[in-house]
C-alpha positions as CSV (number, residue, x, y, z in Angstrom):
1,X,177.0,59.5,114.5
2,X,178.6,56.1,112.8
3,X,176.9,53.2,114.6
4,X,179.2,50.5,115.5
5,X,178.7,47.0,114.1
6,X,178.5,44.1,116.0
7,X,181.1,41.9,115.8
8,X,181.0,38.7,114.1
9,X,180.8,35.7,115.8
10,X,182.9,32.2,114.9
11,X,179.7,30.8,114.4
12,X,179.1,33.2,111.6
13,X,182.7,33.1,110.2
14,X,182.9,29.2,109.9
15,X,179.3,29.2,108.2
16,X,181.0,31.0,105.1
17,X,178.9,34.1,105.2
18,X,181.5,36.4,105.1
19,X,182.7,36.2,101.9
20,X,184.6,40.3,101.6
21,X,187.5,41.5,100.5
22,X,188.6,42.2,104.1
23,X,189.3,38.6,104.9
24,X,192.1,36.3,103.7
25,X,191.4,32.7,103.4
26,X,194.8,31.6,105.0
27,X,196.9,33.2,107.1
28,X,199.8,32.8,105.1
29,X,198.2,35.4,102.8
30,X,198.6,38.0,105.5
31,X,202.3,38.6,104.9
32,X,202.0,39.2,101.2
33,X,198.9,41.3,101.9
34,X,201.0,43.8,104.1
35,X,204.0,43.8,101.8
36,X,201.4,45.1,98.9
37,X,199.9,47.4,101.5
38,X,203.2,48.4,102.3
39,X,204.6,49.7,99.2
40,X,201.3,51.2,98.3
41,X,201.7,53.4,101.6
42,X,205.3,54.3,100.4
43,X,203.7,55.4,97.0
44,X,201.4,57.4,98.7
45,X,204.0,59.0,100.7
46,X,205.6,59.9,97.5
47,X,201.9,61.2,96.1
48,X,202.3,63.2,99.6
49,X,205.2,64.7,99.1
50,X,204.2,65.9,95.3
51,X,201.2,67.9,96.7
52,X,202.5,69.3,99.5
53,X,205.1,71.0,96.8
54,X,202.0,72.0,94.7
55,X,200.9,75.6,96.0
56,X,196.9,75.1,95.0
57,X,194.1,75.3,98.0
58,X,192.8,71.6,96.6
59,X,196.3,70.4,96.7
60,X,196.8,71.1,100.6
61,X,193.3,69.5,100.8
62,X,193.8,66.2,99.4
63,X,197.4,66.1,101.5
64,X,195.7,66.6,104.9
65,X,193.6,63.5,104.0
66,X,196.4,61.4,102.3
67,X,198.4,62.3,105.1
68,X,197.3,60.1,107.8
69,X,196.3,57.4,105.2
70,X,197.6,53.7,106.0
71,X,199.1,54.7,109.4
72,X,196.9,52.4,111.1
73,X,195.8,48.7,110.1
74,X,194.4,46.2,112.8
75,X,194.1,42.7,111.7
76,X,192.5,40.5,113.6
77,X,193.0,36.4,113.3
78,X,190.1,34.0,114.0
79,X,192.0,31.0,114.7
80,X,189.3,28.4,114.9
81,X,187.9,28.8,111.2
82,X,191.8,29.8,110.1
83,X,190.9,34.0,108.5
84,X,192.2,37.0,108.8
85,X,190.6,40.3,108.7
86,X,191.2,43.5,108.7
87,X,189.3,44.7,111.5
88,X,190.2,48.6,111.6
89,X,192.1,51.1,109.8
90,X,192.5,54.6,108.9
91,X,191.7,55.3,105.1
92,X,191.6,58.7,102.9
93,X,189.4,57.0,100.5
94,X,191.0,59.6,98.0
95,X,191.2,56.5,95.4
96,X,192.3,58.7,92.4
97,X,195.4,59.8,94.1
98,X,196.3,57.4,96.8
99,X,197.7,53.5,95.8
100,X,196.6,52.7,98.9
101,X,192.4,53.2,98.8
102,X,193.1,52.3,95.1
103,X,194.1,49.1,95.7
104,X,191.2,48.8,98.1
105,X,188.5,50.0,96.0
106,X,189.8,47.3,93.3
107,X,189.6,44.7,95.6
108,X,186.1,45.6,96.6
109,X,185.1,46.5,92.8
110,X,186.7,42.7,92.1
111,X,184.8,41.1,95.0
112,X,181.5,42.2,94.0
113,X,182.0,41.1,90.3
114,X,184.0,38.0,91.2
115,X,180.7,35.9,92.5
116,X,178.6,37.1,89.5
117,X,181.1,35.8,87.1
118,X,181.1,32.3,89.0
119,X,177.4,32.1,88.4
120,X,178.0,32.8,84.8
121,X,181.1,30.7,84.4
122,X,178.8,27.7,86.0
123,X,175.8,28.1,83.2
124,X,177.9,29.1,80.5
125,X,181.6,27.7,80.8
126,X,182.6,28.1,77.1
127,X,182.5,32.2,78.0
128,X,185.9,33.9,78.4
129,X,186.7,36.5,80.4
130,X,188.8,39.9,78.6
131,X,190.1,43.0,79.1
132,X,189.6,45.9,77.1
133,X,191.0,49.5,77.7
134,X,190.0,52.2,75.6
135,X,192.1,55.5,75.9
136,X,191.9,58.7,74.4
137,X,195.2,61.2,73.6
138,X,195.7,63.5,76.3
139,X,194.6,67.3,75.7
140,X,194.2,70.6,77.2
141,X,190.3,70.6,77.7
142,X,189.7,67.4,80.0
143,X,185.9,68.2,79.8
144,X,186.2,68.1,76.2
145,X,188.1,64.8,75.9
146,X,186.1,62.7,78.5
147,X,183.0,63.7,76.2
148,X,184.9,62.3,73.2
149,X,185.4,59.0,75.1
150,X,182.0,58.8,76.4
151,X,180.5,59.6,72.7
152,X,182.6,56.7,71.0
153,X,181.9,54.5,73.6
154,X,178.3,54.9,73.3
155,X,178.9,54.8,69.3
156,X,180.6,51.6,69.6
157,X,177.2,50.0,72.4
158,X,174.7,51.2,69.7
159,X,176.9,49.4,66.5
160,X,176.9,46.3,68.8
161,X,173.5,46.5,70.0
162,X,172.1,47.2,66.3
163,X,174.1,44.6,64.5
164,X,173.2,41.7,67.0
165,X,169.9,42.8,66.7
166,X,169.8,42.2,63.2
167,X,169.2,46.0,61.8
168,X,170.0,46.3,58.8
169,X,172.9,48.0,57.6
170,X,174.1,48.2,61.1
171,X,178.5,48.0,61.2
172,X,180.0,45.0,62.7
173,X,182.5,45.6,65.4
174,X,185.0,43.3,67.2
175,X,182.6,44.2,70.3
176,X,179.8,42.4,68.6
177,X,181.3,39.1,70.0
178,X,180.8,40.1,73.6
179,X,178.2,38.4,75.1
180,X,178.4,40.9,78.3
181,X,181.0,43.4,79.9
182,X,181.5,45.5,82.9
183,X,182.5,48.9,82.2
184,X,184.2,52.1,84.2
185,X,185.5,55.2,83.2
186,X,188.3,56.8,84.3
187,X,189.9,60.4,83.9
């Protein structure tokens, strides 16, 4: 049984202790946020129609969760501090097929890494963030494609590590210029 959280007091909100991805610093951002959620919800409904046409058992299970995702969003405005937070909602938590849950997952990851990046940026203002996307040509065997991508990424990281450690004969790659990184593998 899930325990209910104690509601946050306005003094905690004013103190800046809550810096989660679920809060907007200005009530004017609420309309933009609702519009973005509306577009994602429409896309999830299109995905739901597609899943209902597919005859497999797994698609029925996925469609059941997707059917109620985003139907209920309850925002609360803390007017004393000028913040609007998502108080409660219904989400399916299937970020791979649901655009609405994908947005929320991405926002949570961004919130987690953004604070780390800000600390690094204060210490080393000369560093610049870059986005690198590695892709693999699609094939009939997903497991083989995933193994190929993992092996290639591992080899690239070994080349970087060995070159930066001045290991004799280690090949140079563009990744050797990187000071650090965050990556994820999506299939």
